[in-house]
C-alpha positions, 0 to 999 in steps of 0.5 A: 769804094763809094758809088760804083757802076761797071762799064762793059765796053764794046762786047759785040759779035764784031769784036768777039766772035771768031766771025766778027769784022774786027775781032779779038777772038779768043781772048775775048771770048775767054773774059765773058764769063768773068763779065757775066759774073762781075754784072750778076755781082752789081745787079744784086748789089743795085749797082748800075752796069752799062753796055758801052757800045760801038753804033756805026753807020754803014758809010762811017768815015771810021772804016777807013781806019778799020774794017766795018764793024758794029754797023747799026742794025746787023748781027755785028753790033749785037751783044755776044753770046752769053753777055746778049742773054744776060742783056736781054734778061735784065734789059728792063732793070733800071740799073742795065743801060745801053750806051750806044757810042760812035768814039772810042771813048764811050763819054765822047758824044754820049750821055754817060756822064750825065747817067753816071752823075745821076747814079751818083757814081764816083768809081767806074769799073772798065771791062770789055775790049779793046784794052789798047783802044776803047777801053784806055781811052774811056778810062781817060774819059771817066779820069778826065771828068773826075771818075775813079777807075778799076780796070779788071784784067779778067774782064778786059782783053784786045787783039793785039800784045799790048793788053798788060802795057795799056793796064799799066799806062792805065795805073800810071797816067790815070791812077787806075786801080788794077784788079784780078 
């Protein structure tokens, strides 16, 4: 496939935990073991893993559309469960990178593109939530910048019934490879 990176998108307490401010709940919780296993594989192969996470100010205009979530410095903005533990164990590794983001697309107003170029990445693997919002728009951000995209069915989830529809849109529109 070339030089690959793993993107773990928005796997925070607010998006995954049952008590989260904008949770995908059980579907999001069920993908955690798969993402941890995939992150272990990428790390063992010395491929970078990017944790792309919403990071909002308390008065963010975003909250006119959505309930407050991922407010900087709160429990809700922390990585969820085993992913949080995995990140804490490996965060000093140069191939484990945290990317705070304020938009749905992890490329907008972040240095994700620059860091991918520094690592000579040509293919990004998409995991996390939500399939029909941040995953989909990050797939577009990657595609529009010339990256190949791979979306992991077992590594993505959402709080709507649009999961498969948006994975199929990624495949049709952005030429995303779908994998289990």
